[in-house]
N, C-alpha and C positions, 0 to 999 in steps of 0.2 A: 484120458484117464490112464493111470498106471496099471497095466494088466497084471503085473506081479502082485501089486498091493491088493487088487481085487481077489486074486487067487488065494493070497495069504488070509484075507478076511473070511473067505468062504471056508478055508481049511480050519481055521481056529474056531469058527462058530458052529462046529458039529456038536450036537447035544450030547453025544457019547463022551465028549471030553469034559463036560461040565456036570458031573454027578452031584446032585443036590444032597446035602447031608440030611439025616433024619431030623436033627434038631438044628435049625439055622442060627440059634442064639449061642454066641461064643461063651464058653465057660467063664464065669465070673461076672457076666453081664445080666444074669437073670433077674436081679432085683433092682436094676437101674430105673429110676423114674423117667429119665430121658428115653430109655428104650421103650417104656410103656407108651410114651407119647408117640414115638415113631411107629410102633405097632398099630396104635389107633389110627394114625394117619394112613398107613398102607391098607388097613381094613376099609377105610372110607374110599381110598383110591380104587381098591378092587371092586367096590360097589359103584364106581363112577359118580360119587357124591361129592362134588366140589364144595358145596356148602359145609359139609362135615369136615372135609379136608382143611378148610380155613380155620376151624376151631383148634387145629394143632400147630399152626404156624403164626409167627409174628406178622403184624401189618407191614413191617419193613423187611420182609424175607428177601434173601438173595439165594436163588436156586441156579446152580451152574450145570449146564449140559455141555459135555465135551464134544468135539467134532467139528466138521466143516460143512455141515448141512444147514438147511433153512431154520431148523429149530435150535441149533447150537447157540451157546452164549449164555450170559447171565440174565436171568429174569429177576427184575427188581420190583418189589412191592406186590401186594395181593392181586392187583389187576393183571399185571403181566403173568404172574404165577397161575392164576385161574384160566387166563386165556391160553396159556401153554398147555395145561392139562386138558382143556376142552379140545384143542387141536389133536392131542394124543388120542383122545376118545374118538374123534372123527376118523382117525386113521386105524382104529381098532388095535392100538398098541397096548401091550400089557407087559409089565416088568415083573419078573419072578425073583423073589428074594432068595438069595443063596445063603448069605451069612449076615448076621447082625452082631455088632460088638459095640459096647458103650463104656464110657467113664462118666464122671460127674457132669461134664459139660457137652460132650459130643457123642454122636452115634455115627457109626460107619455102616453103610448098607452096601453090600456087593451083590451084583447079579452076574450072570454069565457074560454080559457084554458091556455093562455100565457100572460106574460107581458114583454115588452121591454122598457128599459130606455136608451136613448142615447142623446148625444150632437149633435144638428143639425149644418150643415155647412151653415153659412150665414154671 
């Protein structure tokens, strides 16, 4: 393992560097139907309710997780998607939303350490 890469990762993941805005919704995105779908999804995720999460995504969902770890890669379809989130739950992983922005077709969600881009089902 590259020691410098590990040190860099530790240095950049300091919570003090990632101050959460009071309102994570980007200006101009407040009335987006796509954003409402994503907010519903993440509310279900926060409650670890995979059945409710499925209500907000298409059967043929593609969810991309960046990185070089065991969970990285593209999860295709509801089965892989729910299995992935079940594994996150087992690991007690929680993603904190920092910023949400939307247009008519896409929503971008940013966290201190991860970004996900996906088409909402609506």
